[in-house]
C-alpha positions in Angstrom: -8.1 6.5 -21.4 -6.6 8.7 -23.8 -6.3 11.3 -20.5 -4.1 8.3 -19.4 -2.0 8.3 -22.3 -1.5 11.5 -23.1 -0.5 12.1 -19.4 2.0 9.2 -19.8 3.7 10.6 -22.7 4.0 13.8 -21.7 5.5 12.3 -18.5 8.1 10.6 -21.3 8.9 14.1 -23.2 9.7 15.7 -20.3 11.6 13.2 -18.5 15.1 14.1 -19.5 14.8 17.7 -17.6 12.5 16.5 -15.0 13.0 14.7 -11.7 10.6 11.5 -12.6 9.5 11.5 -9.0 8.6 14.9 -8.5 7.1 14.4 -12.5 4.8 11.6 -10.8 3.6 12.9 -7.6 0.6 14.1 -8.8 0.3 10.5 -11.2 -2.4 7.9 -10.6 -1.5 4.8 -9.2 -2.5 3.4 -12.8 0.1 6.0 -14.4 2.9 5.1 -11.8 2.7 1.5 -12.4 2.6 2.2 -16.4 6.1 4.3 -15.7 7.3 1.9 -13.8 6.2 -1.0 -16.4 7.4 0.7 -19.2 11.3 1.1 -16.9 10.5 5.1 -16.9 10.7 5.0 -13.0 12.5 2.7 -11.0 12.8 4.5 -7.6 11.3 4.5 -3.9 7.6 4.9 -3.5 6.7 6.6 -0.8 4.8 9.8 -1.0 3.4 8.7 -4.5 -0.1 7.7 -4.9 -1.7 9.3 -2.3 -4.8 8.0 -1.2 -3.9 4.4 -2.8 -3.0 1.2 -0.2 0.5 0.5 -1.0 1.8 -3.1 -0.2 5.0 -5.0 0.6 5.9 -8.2 -1.5 6.7 -12.1 -1.1 7.1 -14.4 -3.7 8.0 -17.7 -3.3 7.2 -22.2 -4.6 3.7 -23.3 -3.6 5.5 -26.1 -1.4 5.6 -23.3 1.2 2.9 -21.2 0.7 0.9 -22.5 3.3 3.6 -22.7 6.0 3.8 -18.8 4.7 0.3 -17.4 4.8 0.4 -18.8 8.2 3.2 -16.9 9.8 1.3 -13.9 7.9 -1.7 -15.1 10.0 -0.1 -15.1 13.5 2.1 -12.1 12.7 -0.8 -9.7 11.5 1.0 -6.4 12.6 4.2 -6.7 10.2 2.4 -9.3 8.0 -1.0 -7.4 7.2 -2.1 -9.8 4.5 -3.8 -7.4 1.4 -3.8 -10.4 -1.3 -3.0 -14.1 -2.9 -2.2 -15.0 -5.9 -3.4 -18.5 -7.8 -0.4 -20.4 -8.3 1.5 -19.9 -10.7 -0.6 -16.4 -11.9 1.4 -12.8 -12.1 -1.8 -11.0 -12.4 -2.6 -9.9 -8.9 -6.5 -8.6 -10.3 -8.1 -7.9 -6.4 -6.1 -5.0 -6.4 -6.0 -3.7 -9.8 -4.4 -4.2 -13.2 -1.4 -5.3 -12.3 1.4 -7.9 -13.9 3.3 -8.5 -10.6 6.6 -9.5 -12.5 7.1 -5.7 -14.2 5.5 -3.5 -11.7 7.3 -2.9 -8.8 9.9 -0.5 -9.3 13.0 -2.7 -7.7 12.7 -6.8 -6.5 15.1 -8.4 -4.6 15.9 -12.0 -5.5 17.1 -14.7 -2.7 18.4 -18.0 -3.2 19.5 -20.4 -0.4 18.7 -17.5 2.2 21.2 -14.9 0.6 20.9 -12.0 -1.9 22.0 -13.0 -5.1 20.3 -9.8 -7.4 18.2 -7.0 -7.5 16.2 -6.7 -10.9 14.0 -4.4 -12.1 12.0 -6.9 -14.1 11.5 -10.8 -13.0 9.4 -11.7 -16.0 12.4 -14.5 -17.2 12.8 -15.4 -13.1 8.9 -16.3 -13.3 7.7 -20.1 -12.2 4.7 -22.1 -12.7 4.7 -22.6 -9.2 5.0 -19.0 -7.7 2.3 -18.1 -5.4 2.1 -13.9 -5.0 1.7 -12.4 -1.4 0.3 -8.8 -0.5 1.2 -7.2 2.5 -0.1 -3.7 3.6 2.9 -1.0 4.3 2.9 1.8 6.1 3.7 4.0 3.3 -0.2 4.1 3.7 -0.7 5.7 6.4 2.2 8.4 6.2 -0.3 10.0 3.9 -2.3 10.2 6.6 0.5 11.7 9.0 1.3 14.2 6.0 -1.6 15.4 6.0 -2.1 16.1 9.7 0.9 18.4 9.4 2.9 15.6 11.0 6.6 16.3 9.3 7.9 13.1 8.2 11.6 13.3 7.0 12.5 11.0 4.9 9.4 12.5 2.7 10.9 16.0 2.4 14.5 14.5 1.7 12.8 11.8 -0.9 14.8 8.8 1.3 13.8 5.7 2.4 12.1 5.4 6.1 14.9 3.6 8.2 14.1 -0.1 8.8 16.4 -2.2 12.0 15.9 -5.3 13.0 14.4 -5.6 16.5 14.3 -8.0 19.1 10.5 -8.4 19.1 10.0 -12.3 18.3 7.0 -13.2 16.1 5.2 -16.5 16.2 6.5 -19.2 13.6 5.2 -20.9 11.2 7.0 -24.1 10.0 10.5 -22.8 8.3 9.5 -19.3 9.1 10.3 -17.2 11.6 13.1 -14.8 13.8 12.6 -11.1 14.6 10.2 -8.6 13.7 11.9 -5.5 11.4 10.8 -2.1 12.7 10.5 1.0 10.6 11.2 4.4 13.1 10.0 8.1 12.1 11.3 11.0 15.1 8.1 12.6 15.9 7.6 15.6 17.9 6.3 15.0 21.7 3.3 17.1 21.3 2.6 15.0 18.1 3.2 11.6 19.5 0.0 10.6 20.6 -1.4 12.2 17.3 0.2 9.6 15.3 -0.6 6.6 17.1 -4.3 7.9 16.6 -4.0 8.1 13.2 -2.0 5.1 12.2 -4.3 2.9 14.5 -7.1 3.8 11.5 -4.6 1.6 9.1 -4.5 -1.8 10.1 -3.8 -3.3 7.0 -0.6 -1.2 6.9 0.6 -1.5 10.7 -2.2 0.1 12.5 -0.4 1.8 16.0 3.3 1.4 16.5 4.7 -1.4 18.2 7.2 1.0 20.5 7.9 4.5 21.5 10.7 5.9 22.6 14.4 4.5 23.8 15.4 2.5 20.8 17.6 0.2 23.2 14.7 -1.4 24.4 13.9 -3.0 21.5 17.1 -4.5 20.3 18.5 -1.4 17.8 21.9 -0.7 19.7 22.1 2.2 17.0 19.8 4.2 15.4 21.7 5.8 12.9 23.0 2.3 11.6 19.6 0.7 10.3 19.9 -2.6 8.4 17.9 -1.3 5.8 16.8 2.6 4.2 18.6 5.4 4.5 20.2 6.6 7.7 17.9 9.1 10.0 19.6 12.6 10.6 19.7 13.4 15.0 16.4 13.2 16.2 17.1 16.1 18.6 14.0 17.1 20.7 11.6 14.3 18.4 10.2 10.9 20.1 11.9 8.1 17.8 8.3 5.9 17.3 8.5 2.5 16.1 6.1 0.7 13.5 5.9 -3.0 12.2 7.1 -3.2 9.1 7.0 -5.5 6.1 10.4 -6.3 5.7 9.3 -8.7 8.7 8.5 -11.3 6.2 11.6 -10.8 4.1 13.9 -11.4 7.5 11.8 -14.5 7.9 12.4 -15.7 4.3 16.0 -15.5 4.4 15.8 -17.3 7.9 13.9 -20.1 5.9 16.7 -20.2 3.5 14.6 -20.8 0.7 16.1 -21.8 -2.9 14.2 -19.4 -4.5 12.1 -16.6 -3.5 11.7 -12.7 -4.3 10.3 -9.9 -2.5 10.3 -6.2 -3.0 13.1 -4.0 -2.7 12.8 -2.1 0.8 11.4 0.9 -0.4 10.2 -0.2 -3.5 6.4 -0.9 -2.8 3.5 -2.3 -5.4 1.3 0.5 -5.8 -2.6 -0.6 -5.9 -5.6 1.0 -7.0 -7.0 -0.2 -3.8 -8.4 3.1 -1.7 -6.1 3.1 1.3 -8.7 2.9 4.0 -10.9 0.2 2.1 -11.7 -3.1 3.7 -9.4 -5.4 1.2 -10.5 -8.7 0.6 -7.7 -11.5 0.6 -7.9 -14.0 -2.1 
């Protein structure tokens, strides 16, 4: 514990002179969340807390929770459930010492299906009927791709992976449905099979890709104009590879037009204390 305190104080002392992202690349998941909770870091989380499971976030009133859970169970590739809170409880104890109101770098707040605000703390928005869903994130298997020597442009440039609304339909549940959102990583042709093999080992982080190759065949008209994230550079001789994305439930929530719901801001994930290869109980 003292080591955690001393390392975090060192981070605060040096933050004015150093890039916070660079400073946190060697931080533990607990240290990273402490920096987020204090407001010292509010950026994207790709490449941080290597070896730890990162998660997408959906917070909605209990009246919609059962239908949303069914939606996730019917669409496990884009919506792999890794944790569900008790009603009105903002703590995610199965995933770490986490207070969901403060421990995500940035949140999107939706009202009646429209983005109302992006904030860094939702303490003043918390409701006693809220249920929190944590869903696995592709940032987890990206660490494994990186370790295998498969270059990832957004890692290198400290950008957010591009995300697109595809024409791949989800299976509806109650008011929730719509298209699957996908992420794209351009992979060298000789590395595609390896990328598929590696990512398949992480079913709680979307597993193997949904599509390899021509983006138009899954409804993406312009590869360089993603709906979320940063526009990628030219793919050149690489192959576009598309994985299911945890922004899919955000897309479903928008379609459902709930009076109030909260998600993570794309790219700004919940970092857990769970090993990226562990079997995670959904409780």
